[in-house]
MARBA-3410 file (N, C-alpha, C, O; in Angstrom, 1 decimal):
132
0.8,-1.2,0.0,0.0,0.0,0.0,0.9,1.3,0.0,0.5,2.3,-0.6 ~ 2.0,1.2,0.6,2.8,2.4,0.6,3.5,2.6,-0.7,3.8,3.8,-1.0 ~ 3.6,1.6,-1.6,4.1,1.8,-2.9,3.2,2.6,-3.8,3.6,3.3,-4.7 ~ 1.9,2.4,-3.6,0.9,3.1,-4.4,0.8,4.6,-4.1,0.4,5.4,-4.9 ~ 1.1,5.0,-2.9,1.0,6.4,-2.4,2.2,7.2,-2.9,2.1,8.4,-3.2
3.4,6.6,-2.9,4.6,7.3,-3.3,4.6,7.9,-4.7,5.0,9.1,-4.8 ~ 4.1,7.3,-5.7,4.1,7.9,-7.0,3.2,9.1,-7.1,3.5,10.1,-7.8 ~ 2.1,9.1,-6.4,1.1,10.2,-6.4,1.8,11.4,-5.7,1.7,12.5,-6.2 ~ 2.5,11.2,-4.6,3.2,12.3,-3.9,4.3,12.9,-4.8,4.5,14.2,-4.7 ~ 5.0,12.2,-5.6,6.0,12.7,-6.4,5.5,13.6,-7.5,6.2,14.5,-8.0
4.3,13.3,-8.0,3.7,14.1,-9.1,3.3,15.5,-8.7,3.3,16.4,-9.4 ~ 2.9,15.6,-7.4,2.4,16.9,-6.9,3.5,17.6,-6.1,3.7,17.5,-4.9 ~ 4.3,18.3,-6.8,5.5,19.0,-6.2,5.4,20.5,-6.1,6.3,21.1,-5.5 ~ 4.3,21.2,-6.6,4.2,22.6,-6.4,3.1,23.2,-7.4,2.3,22.4,-7.9 ~ 3.2,24.5,-7.5,2.2,25.2,-8.4,2.8,25.2,-9.8,4.0,25.3,-10.0
1.9,25.2,-10.8,2.3,25.3,-12.2,2.5,26.8,-12.5,1.9,27.6,-11.8 ~ 3.2,27.1,-13.6,3.3,28.5,-14.0,2.0,29.1,-14.4,1.8,30.3,-14.1 ~ 1.1,28.4,-14.9,-0.2,28.9,-15.3,-1.0,29.3,-14.1,-1.7,30.3,-14.0 ~ -1.0,28.5,-13.0,-1.7,28.8,-11.8,-1.1,30.0,-11.1,-1.9,30.9,-10.6 ~ 0.2,30.2,-11.1,0.8,31.4,-10.6,0.4,32.7,-11.4,0.1,33.7,-10.8
0.4,32.6,-12.7,0.0,33.7,-13.5,-1.5,34.1,-13.3,-1.8,35.3,-13.3 ~ -2.3,33.1,-13.2,-3.8,33.4,-13.0,-4.0,34.0,-11.6,-4.7,35.0,-11.5 ~ -3.3,33.5,-10.6,-3.5,34.1,-9.3,-2.9,35.5,-9.2,-3.5,36.4,-8.6 ~ -1.8,35.8,-9.9,-1.2,37.2,-10.0,-2.2,38.1,-10.7,-2.3,39.3,-10.3 ~ -2.8,37.6,-11.8,-3.8,38.4,-12.5,-5.0,38.8,-11.6,-5.5,39.9,-11.6
-5.5,37.8,-10.9,-6.6,38.1,-10.0,-6.3,39.1,-8.9,-7.1,40.0,-8.6 ~ -5.1,39.0,-8.3,-4.6,39.9,-7.3,-4.5,41.3,-7.9,-4.9,42.3,-7.2 ~ -3.9,41.4,-9.1,-3.7,42.7,-9.7,-5.1,43.4,-10.0,-5.2,44.6,-9.9 ~ -6.0,42.6,-10.5,-7.4,43.2,-10.8,-8.0,43.7,-9.5,-8.6,44.7,-9.5 ~ -7.9,42.9,-8.4,-8.4,43.3,-7.1,-7.7,44.6,-6.6,-8.4,45.5,-6.1
-6.4,44.7,-6.7,-5.7,45.9,-6.3,-6.1,47.1,-7.2,-6.2,48.2,-6.6 ~ -6.3,46.9,-8.5,-6.7,48.0,-9.3,-8.1,48.5,-8.9,-8.3,49.7,-8.9 ~ -9.0,47.6,-8.6,-10.3,48.0,-8.1,-10.2,48.8,-6.8,-10.9,49.7,-6.6 ~ -9.4,48.3,-5.9,-9.2,49.1,-4.6,-8.6,50.4,-4.8,-9.0,51.4,-4.1 ~ -7.7,50.6,-5.8,-7.1,51.9,-6.0,-8.2,52.8,-6.6,-8.2,54.0,-6.3
-9.0,52.3,-7.5,-10.1,53.1,-8.1,-11.1,53.5,-7.0,-11.5,54.7,-7.0 ~ -11.4,52.6,-6.1,-12.3,53.0,-5.0,-11.7,54.0,-4.1,-12.4,54.9,-3.7 ~ -10.4,53.9,-3.8,-9.8,54.9,-3.0,-9.8,56.3,-3.6,-10.1,57.3,-3.0 ~ -9.5,56.4,-4.9,-9.6,57.6,-5.6,-11.0,58.2,-5.6,-11.2,59.4,-5.4 ~ -12.0,57.4,-5.9,-13.4,57.8,-5.9,-13.8,58.4,-4.5,-14.4,59.4,-4.4
-13.4,57.7,-3.4,-13.8,58.1,-2.1,-13.0,59.4,-1.7,-13.6,60.2,-1.0 ~ -11.8,59.6,-2.2,-11.1,60.8,-2.0,-11.8,62.0,-2.6,-11.9,63.0,-2.0 ~ -12.3,61.8,-3.8,-13.0,62.9,-4.5,-14.3,63.2,-3.8,-14.6,64.4,-3.7 ~ -15.0,62.2,-3.4,-16.3,62.4,-2.7,-16.0,63.1,-1.4,-16.9,64.0,-1.0 ~ -15.0,62.8,-0.7,-14.6,63.5,0.6,-14.3,65.0,0.3,-14.8,65.8,1.1
-13.6,65.3,-0.8,-13.3,66.7,-1.1,-14.6,67.4,-1.4,-14.8,68.5,-1.0 ~ -15.5,66.8,-2.2,-16.8,67.4,-2.6,-17.6,67.7,-1.3,-18.3,68.7,-1.2 ~ -17.6,66.7,-0.4,-18.4,66.9,0.8,-17.9,68.1,1.7,-18.6,68.8,2.3 ~ -16.5,68.2,1.7,-15.9,69.3,2.5,-16.2,70.6,1.9,-16.5,71.6,2.6 ~ -16.2,70.7,0.6,-16.5,72.0,-0.1,-18.0,72.3,0.1,-18.3,73.5,0.3
-18.9,71.3,-0.1,-20.3,71.6,0.1,-20.6,72.0,1.5,-21.4,72.9,1.8 ~ -20.0,71.4,2.5,-20.2,71.8,3.9,-19.7,73.3,4.1,-20.4,74.0,4.8 ~ -18.6,73.6,3.5,-18.1,75.0,3.6,-19.1,76.0,2.9,-19.4,77.1,3.4 ~ -19.7,75.6,1.8,-20.7,76.4,1.1,-22.0,76.6,2.0,-22.5,77.7,2.1 ~ -22.4,75.5,2.6,-23.6,75.6,3.4,-23.3,76.5,4.6,-24.1,77.3,5.0
-22.1,76.3,5.2,-21.8,77.2,6.4,-21.7,78.7,6.0,-22.2,79.5,6.7 ~ -21.1,78.9,4.8,-21.0,80.3,4.4,-22.4,80.9,4.1,-22.6,82.1,4.5 ~ -23.2,80.2,3.4,-24.6,80.7,3.1,-25.4,80.9,4.4,-26.1,81.9,4.6 ~ -25.3,80.0,5.4,-26.0,80.1,6.7,-25.4,81.3,7.4,-26.2,82.1,8.0 ~ -24.2,81.6,7.4,-23.6,82.7,8.0,-24.1,84.0,7.4,-24.4,85.0,8.1
-24.2,84.1,6.1,-24.8,85.2,5.4,-26.2,85.5,5.8,-26.6,86.6,6.0 ~ -27.0,84.4,5.9,-28.4,84.5,6.3,-28.5,85.1,7.7,-29.3,85.9,8.0 ~ -27.7,84.6,8.6,-27.7,85.0,10.0,-27.3,86.5,10.1,-27.8,87.2,11.0 ~ -26.3,86.9,9.3,-25.9,88.3,9.3,-27.1,89.2,8.9,-27.3,90.2,9.5 ~ -27.8,88.8,7.8,-28.9,89.6,7.4,-30.1,89.5,8.4,-30.8,90.5,8.6
-30.2,88.4,9.1,-31.3,88.3,10.1,-31.0,89.2,11.3,-31.9,89.8,11.9 ~ -29.7,89.3,11.6,-29.3,90.2,12.8,-29.4,91.6,12.4,-29.8,92.5,13.3 ~ -29.1,92.0,11.2,-29.1,93.4,10.8,-29.8,93.5,9.4,-29.1,93.6,8.4 ~ -31.1,93.4,9.4,-31.8,93.5,8.1,-31.5,94.8,7.3,-31.4,95.8,7.9 ~ -31.5,94.7,6.0,-31.3,95.8,5.1,-32.6,96.4,4.7,-33.5,95.6,4.3
-32.8,97.7,4.8,-34.0,98.3,4.3,-34.0,98.3,2.7,-33.0,98.5,2.1 ~ -35.2,98.0,2.2,-35.3,98.0,0.7,-34.7,96.8,0.1,-34.2,95.9,0.8 ~ -34.9,96.6,-1.2,-34.3,95.5,-1.9,-32.8,95.5,-1.7,-32.2,96.5,-1.6 ~ -32.3,94.3,-1.6,-30.8,94.1,-1.3,-30.2,93.1,-2.2,-30.8,92.0,-2.3 ~ -29.1,93.4,-2.8,-28.4,92.4,-3.6,-26.9,92.5,-3.4,-26.4,93.7,-3.3
-26.2,91.4,-3.2,-24.8,91.5,-2.9,-24.2,90.2,-3.4,-24.7,89.1,-3.4 ~ -23.0,90.4,-4.0,-22.2,89.2,-4.5,-20.8,89.3,-4.0,-20.2,90.4,-3.9 ~ -20.2,88.2,-3.6,-18.8,88.1,-3.2,-18.2,86.8,-3.5,-19.0,85.8,-3.8 ~ -16.9,86.7,-3.4,-16.2,85.4,-3.7,-15.4,85.0,-2.6,-14.8,85.9,-1.9 ~ -15.3,83.7,-2.3,-14.4,83.2,-1.3,-13.7,82.0,-1.9,-14.1,81.4,-2.8
-12.5,81.7,-1.3,-11.7,80.6,-1.7,-11.6,79.6,-0.6,-11.2,79.9,0.5 ~ -12.0,78.3,-0.8,-11.9,77.2,0.1,-11.2,76.1,-0.6,-11.7,75.6,-1.6 ~ -10.2,75.6,0.0,-9.5,74.4,-0.5,-9.2,74.5,-2.0,-9.5,73.5,-2.7 ~ -8.7,75.6,-2.4,-8.3,75.8,-3.8,-9.5,75.9,-4.7,-9.4,75.7,-6.0 ~ -10.7,76.1,-4.2,-11.9,76.2,-5.0,-12.5,77.6,-4.8,-12.7,78.0,-3.6
-12.8,78.4,-5.8,-13.4,79.7,-5.7,-14.9,79.5,-5.7,-15.5,78.9,-6.6 ~ -15.5,80.1,-4.7,-16.9,80.0,-4.5,-17.6,81.4,-4.6,-17.1,82.3,-3.9 ~ -18.6,81.5,-5.4,-19.4,82.7,-5.5,-20.6,82.7,-4.6,-21.3,81.7,-4.5 ~ -20.7,83.7,-3.8,-21.9,83.8,-2.9,-22.7,85.0,-3.3,-22.3,86.2,-3.3 ~ -24.0,84.7,-3.7,-24.9,85.8,-4.1,-26.1,85.9,-3.1,-26.7,84.8,-2.8
-26.4,87.1,-2.7,-27.4,87.3,-1.7,-28.4,88.2,-2.4,-28.1,89.3,-2.9 ~ -29.7,87.9,-2.3,-30.8,88.7,-2.9,-31.9,88.7,-1.9,-32.4,87.7,-1.5 ~ -32.3,89.9,-1.5,-33.5,90.1,-0.6,-34.6,90.9,-1.4,-34.3,92.0,-1.8 ~ -35.7,90.3,-1.5,-36.9,91.0,-2.1,-37.9,91.3,-1.0,-38.3,90.4,-0.2 ~ -38.3,92.5,-0.9,-39.2,93.0,0.1,-40.7,93.1,-0.3,-40.9,93.5,-1.5
-41.6,92.8,0.6,-43.0,93.0,0.3,-43.2,94.5,0.5,-42.6,95.1,1.5 ~ -44.0,95.2,-0.3,-44.2,96.6,-0.2,-45.1,97.0,0.9,-45.2,98.2,1.2 ~ -45.9,96.1,1.4,-46.8,96.5,2.5,-46.1,96.6,3.8,-45.2,95.9,4.1 ~ -46.6,97.5,4.7,-46.1,97.6,6.0,-46.2,96.3,6.8,-47.3,95.6,6.7 ~ -45.2,95.9,7.5,-45.2,94.7,8.3,-45.1,93.5,7.4,-45.5,92.3,7.8
-44.7,93.7,6.1,-44.6,92.6,5.2,-43.4,91.7,5.4,-42.7,91.8,6.4 ~ -43.3,90.7,4.6,-42.3,89.7,4.8,-41.3,89.8,3.6,-41.7,90.0,2.4 ~ -40.0,89.8,3.9,-39.0,89.8,2.9,-38.5,88.4,2.6,-38.4,87.6,3.6 ~ -38.2,88.1,1.4,-37.7,86.8,1.0,-36.2,87.0,0.7,-35.8,87.7,-0.1 ~ -35.4,86.2,1.5,-33.9,86.3,1.3,-33.4,85.0,0.7,-33.7,83.9,1.3
-32.7,85.1,-0.4,-32.1,83.9,-1.0,-30.6,84.1,-1.0,-30.0,85.1,-1.5 ~ -29.9,83.1,-0.6,-28.4,83.0,-0.6,-28.0,81.8,-1.4,-28.4,80.7,-1.1 ~ -27.2,82.1,-2.5,-26.8,81.0,-3.3,-25.3,80.9,-3.4,-24.6,81.9,-3.7 ~ -24.7,79.8,-3.0,-23.3,79.6,-3.1,-23.0,78.6,-4.3,-23.7,77.6,-4.4 ~ -22.2,79.0,-5.2,-21.9,78.2,-6.4,-20.4,78.1,-6.6,-19.7,79.0,-6.3
-20.0,76.9,-7.2,-18.6,76.7,-7.4,-18.4,75.6,-8.5,-19.4,74.9,-8.9 ~ -17.2,75.4,-9.0,-16.9,74.4,-10.0,-15.9,73.4,-9.4,-14.9,73.9,-8.7 ~ -16.1,72.1,-9.6,-15.1,71.2,-9.0,-13.9,71.1,-10.0,-13.9,71.8,-11.0 ~ -13.0,70.1,-9.7,-11.8,70.1,-10.5,-12.1,69.6,-12.0,-11.2,69.7,-12.8 ~ -13.2,69.0,-12.3,-13.6,68.7,-13.6,-14.5,69.7,-14.3,-15.1,69.4,-15.3
-14.6,70.9,-13.6,-15.4,72.0,-14.1,-16.9,71.7,-14.2,-17.6,72.2,-15.0 ~ -17.4,70.8,-13.3,-18.8,70.6,-13.1,-19.3,71.6,-12.1,-18.7,71.9,-11.1 ~ -20.4,72.2,-12.5,-21.0,73.3,-11.6,-21.8,72.7,-10.5,-22.6,71.7,-10.7 ~ -21.7,73.2,-9.3,-22.4,72.8,-8.1,-23.0,74.1,-7.5,-22.4,75.2,-7.6 ~ -24.1,74.0,-6.8,-24.6,75.1,-6.0,-25.4,74.7,-4.9,-26.0,73.6,-4.8
-25.5,75.5,-3.9,-26.3,75.4,-2.7,-27.1,76.6,-2.6,-26.6,77.7,-2.6 ~ -28.4,76.5,-2.4,-29.3,77.6,-2.3,-30.1,77.5,-1.0,-30.8,76.5,-0.8 ~ -30.0,78.6,-0.2,-30.8,78.7,1.0,-31.8,79.8,0.9,-31.4,80.9,0.4 ~ -33.0,79.6,1.3,-34.0,80.7,1.2,-34.8,80.8,2.5,-35.1,79.8,3.1 ~ -35.0,82.0,3.0,-35.8,82.2,4.2,-36.7,83.4,4.0,-36.5,84.2,3.1
-37.6,83.5,4.9,-38.5,84.7,5.0,-38.4,85.3,6.4,-38.3,84.6,7.4 ~ -38.3,86.7,6.4,-38.2,87.4,7.6,-39.0,88.7,7.5,-39.3,89.2,6.4 ~ -39.3,89.3,8.6,-40.0,90.6,8.6,-39.2,91.7,7.9,-37.9,91.7,8.0 ~ -39.8,92.6,7.2,-39.2,93.7,6.5,-38.6,94.6,7.5,-39.2,94.9,8.5 ~ -37.4,95.1,7.2,-36.7,96.0,8.1,-37.4,97.4,8.0,-37.8,97.8,6.9
-37.4,98.1,9.1,-38.0,99.4,9.2,-37.0,100.4,8.6,-35.8,100.3,8.9 ~ -37.5,101.4,7.9,-36.6,102.4,7.3,-36.2,103.4,8.3,-35.4,104.3,8.0
END
């Protein structure tokens, strides 16, 4: 019985060249997929950070106008730079002409990402008209 086992053990001495090449190809495809996922997640993290900055900037502008309302219609534009991205901030306040009316304030932050795709965040609120 030991004679029949010995020839089988001698035939199985390691991996063939084809098996090694296939396993290397599978590992390289998996690593390429992980690298692409890492790049995608990096871009999404950058976009989320810029969008958070845009929302914070727009909310800050709304709070400034809420604390010191401007009499009459109001329009203002400015630019800010965050993380090498230039962001345009536009503020527009439209007032109701009746006494005790409500003014509508819109703040829009817009920017372009590194692929020149346009993004924007718009916040709108209503508040009492400022007294003249």
